[in-house]
C-alpha positions in Angstrom: -69.2 -41.8 197.5 -72.6 -41.3 199.1 -75.5 -40.1 197.0 -77.6 -37.2 197.9 -81.4 -37.9 197.7 -83.8 -35.2 198.3 -87.0 -36.9 198.3 -88.4 -40.3 199.1 -89.5 -40.9 195.5 -85.9 -40.6 194.3 -85.0 -43.3 197.0 -88.0 -45.6 195.8 -86.6 -45.4 192.1 -83.1 -46.2 193.2 -84.1 -49.2 195.5 -86.5 -50.6 192.9 -83.7 -51.0 190.5 -81.6 -53.0 193.0 -84.8 -55.3 193.5 -85.0 -55.6 189.8 -81.5 -56.7 189.5 -81.2 -58.8 192.7 -84.9 -59.8 193.9 -86.1 -59.1 197.1 -84.3 -61.9 198.8 -81.0 -61.1 197.2 -81.0 -57.6 198.0 -79.4 -57.1 201.3 -79.1 -53.8 203.0 -75.3 -53.9 202.1 -76.1 -54.5 198.6 -78.8 -51.8 198.6 -76.4 -49.2 200.0 -73.6 -50.2 197.7 -75.8 -50.0 194.5 -77.7 -47.0 195.3 -75.0 -45.2 197.2 -77.3 -44.1 199.7 -76.3 -44.3 203.4 -78.1 -46.7 205.7 -79.1 -43.6 207.5 -80.9 -42.2 204.5 -82.5 -45.6 203.8 -83.9 -45.9 207.3 -85.0 -42.2 207.2 -87.1 -43.0 204.3 -88.1 -46.5 205.2 -88.0 -47.0 209.0 -89.4 -50.4 208.5 -86.4 -51.5 206.5 -86.4 -53.8 203.5 -90.1 -55.0 203.8 -91.1 -51.3 203.8 -88.9 -50.5 201.0 -90.7 -53.2 198.9 -94.1 -52.2 200.0 -93.3 -48.7 199.0 -92.1 -49.8 195.6 -95.0 -52.0 195.0 -97.3 -49.0 195.9 -95.3 -46.8 193.5 -95.6 -49.2 190.7 -99.1 -49.8 191.3 -100.1 -46.0 191.4 -98.3 -45.6 188.1 -100.2 -48.4 186.4 -103.5 -47.1 187.9 -102.9 -43.7 186.4 -101.1 -44.7 183.1 -103.0 -47.8 182.4 -105.7 -49.2 184.4 -108.1 -46.0 184.7 -107.6 -45.2 181.0 -108.8 -48.8 180.2 -111.8 -48.6 182.7 -112.9 -44.9 182.0 -111.6 -43.9 178.4 -112.6 -44.9 174.9 -111.7 -48.6 174.9 -109.9 -48.7 171.6 -107.9 -45.7 172.5 -107.0 -47.0 175.9 -105.9 -50.4 174.6 -103.7 -48.5 172.1 -102.2 -46.6 175.0 -101.9 -49.7 177.1 -99.4 -51.2 174.3 -97.4 -47.9 174.2 -97.1 -47.7 177.9 -96.3 -51.1 178.4 -93.4 -50.9 175.9 -92.3 -47.6 177.5 -92.5 -48.8 181.2 -90.6 -52.0 180.5 -88.1 -50.2 178.4 -88.8 -52.2 175.4 -88.1 -55.6 177.3 -84.9 -54.5 179.0 -86.7 -54.0 182.5 -88.1 -56.9 184.3 -91.8 -56.7 185.9 -90.7 -56.4 189.6 -94.2 -57.3 190.7 -94.0 -60.3 188.5 -90.6 -61.2 190.0 -92.0 -60.6 193.5 -94.7 -63.2 192.5 -92.1 -65.8 191.8 -90.1 -66.0 195.0 -90.4 -66.0 198.6 -91.7 -62.3 198.5 -95.0 -63.5 197.4 -95.7 -64.6 200.8 -95.3 -61.1 202.2 -97.1 -59.2 199.4 -99.6 -61.8 198.1 -102.6 -59.5 198.1 -100.7 -56.5 196.5 -99.4 -58.8 194.0 -102.8 -60.5 193.1 -104.6 -57.2 193.1 -102.2 -55.7 190.6 -102.5 -58.4 188.3 -106.2 -58.9 188.7 -106.8 -55.2 188.1 -104.9 -55.2 184.9 -107.0 -58.3 183.6 -110.2 -56.7 184.7 -109.5 -53.5 183.3 -108.4 -54.7 179.8 -111.2 -57.0 179.8 -113.8 -54.4 180.6 -112.2 -52.3 177.7 -112.5 -55.1 175.4 -116.2 -55.7 176.3 -116.8 -52.0 175.8 -115.2 -52.3 172.4 -117.7 -55.0 171.4 -115.7 -58.4 172.3 -118.2 -61.0 173.3 -118.2 -61.4 177.1 -117.0 -65.1 176.7 -113.9 -64.0 175.0 -113.0 -60.6 176.8 -111.4 -62.3 180.0 -109.8 -65.0 178.2 -108.0 -62.5 175.9 -107.2 -60.1 178.7 -105.6 -63.0 180.6 -103.7 -63.9 177.3 -102.3 -60.6 177.0 -101.1 -60.1 180.4 -99.5 -63.7 180.3 -97.9 -62.8 177.0 -96.5 -59.6 178.5 -95.0 -61.4 181.5 -93.8 -64.2 179.6 -92.2 -62.0 176.9 -90.4 -60.3 179.7 -89.1 -63.2 181.4 -87.9 -64.7 178.0 -86.3 -61.6 176.9 -84.3 -61.5 180.2 -83.4 -65.1 180.1 -82.2 -64.9 176.4 -80.6 -61.4 176.8 -82.8 -60.5 173.8 -85.1 -57.7 174.4 -86.3 -58.0 170.8 -88.3 -60.9 172.0 -90.6 -58.6 174.0 -91.0 -56.3 171.1 -92.1 -59.1 168.7 -94.4 -60.4 171.4 -96.1 -57.0 171.9 -96.8 -56.8 168.2 -98.4 -60.3 168.2 -100.6 -59.7 171.1 -101.6 -56.1 169.8 -102.5 -57.6 166.4 -104.5 -60.5 168.0 -106.6 -57.8 170.1 -106.9 -55.6 167.0 -108.1 -58.6 164.8 -110.7 -59.5 167.5 -111.9 -55.9 167.8 -112.2 -55.8 163.9 
């Protein structure tokens, strides 16, 4: 049965889940239509550029969410509150480790070549926003970037390991350790 979608944002969410499950290369148009239950006509209506446009729109959508919910708070709000919010939003966004980081997944396969600038900018902004918040909270300049990189690496690695082991608790335990590490550094 064909699914009715009223807005492009609905289609973006559905296609994103297919890319999360199958990756960009594994998500053929046939698989996308079968799994989303959207007709090819609906998909091409929303994404005339096909699969590449779908991926670009999905990445822009993910980036917009992260900018609003995590990056801007880290850059503009009270640093300690923003860092605490980052841990909550990270856990929520990745469904406590049950959802892969699509941009991280794209960084690992041939998709990276199509979207290298967007992938690089996403990770760079996260690290810089967190490092900036750590600096404003009193972390020495020499430690802030290293800690921010460590946190993003830990989050991404925990998502990968949780998926590989089929154990989302790995993600939760890692977030707790990373949060504690930053809290200890902040005093």
